[in-house]
Phi, psi and omega in degrees: 000117179060024182076015179243145178284166176300321179295319177303312181297320179299315181292322177299312180296322179296317179297316180298320182292343177287348183241093185296345178292337182279117181266334181205144178233132183233128173275131179222182180083203187299326181290325178286323182285325180108003180255031180285162172246168182306319184269008180298144176287172179249115181266119179239136174245129180246143180242146177158134183292337183264008180281139174229180184297330178295321179293319178301311180295319181297319179298315179299317178296318177303311184292318185274330185255303185291315181272348178051041176292140187278042181223160167268141181246134173249109183249127179232156180261116186306315185294346180259358181289128178256343180277108184295328178294321178295316177301317180297317178300314180297315181297321186269324187250346183295153179243118181290132179262000000 
């Protein structure tokens, strides 16, 4: 699924659940569209009014360090996005996890 194994998806969801401030997680970018490559990063957008930059960084660290997933993660906070085209892409092409 999206070029990620079932175990990868399980760990991503487990990491997100450690942070109750996150109300929704959306996979976007090449993995959501389906034109990813093996080495493509994993683009995640998180939603929640109580999210701050520390939570964004902590989630990325959890995924890359604690779970040692073999990908780079780009984690962004939806409510802080100023690029309307990016928001539209996430809204239209993103896959809710």
